[in-house]
N, C-alpha and C positions, 0 to 999 in steps of 0.2 A: 576565758578559755572556751566557753560554750559558744560565744559569738564568733571566735576565730574558726571553730569547727564548722559553724553554720556558713561562714563566709567561704571557707574552702569547699564545702559541699555545693554551694551556689556557683562558685567559679567552675567546678567540674561539670555541673549541669549545663552551664552556659557553653562551655567548651564542647560538650557532647551535642548540644543542640546546634551549635555552629557546624560541627562535623556532619550531623544529620542533614542540615540545610544544604551544605555543599554537595553531599552525596545525592540528595534529591534533585538538585539543580542539574548535576551531571546526567542523572538518569532521565530527567525530563528532556534535556537537550538531545540525548541519545534516542529517546523514543520519538521525539519530533522529527529527527533526521530519518528514522526508520519509516515513519508515517509518510513523509515526503517521498522517499524512494518507492514505497508501495503504491502511493497514488500515481507516481510516474509510470510504474510498471502496469498498473490498471489502465491508465490512459493508452499506453502502447498496445496492450492486449485488446482493448475495445476497438482500437483502430484496425488491428489485425483481423479481428472478428468481422468487422464491417467489410474489409477488403475480401475476406474469404467468402462472405455472403454474396458479394457482387460477382466474384468469380464463379461461384456455384450457380447463380442465376444465368450467367453467360453460357455455362455448359448446358444447363437445362434448356435454354432457348435453342442452342445448337441441336440438342437431341430432338427436341420437338420439331424443329425445322427439317431435320433429316427424316424424321418419321413422316412428316407431311409430304416431303419430296418423294419418298418411297411409295406412299399411298397413291399419289398422283401417277407415278410410273406404272403401278399395277392396275390402276383403273382404266 
């Protein structure tokens, strides 16, 4: 009787551990997907930032060139 109870307890533990393992595998997969999406978003954001910096440099060059042109005209 005691060994039957012990066997039942062990079976329940094994079942719970199996459920925990499945849950953790699903969570892990979900988190890996989330990390992948966030890394992709980071890559796109970094590219966008670089493009914005290039555009800002072009505008700054235009402003400086315009200022130089105005100085030449006034001198």
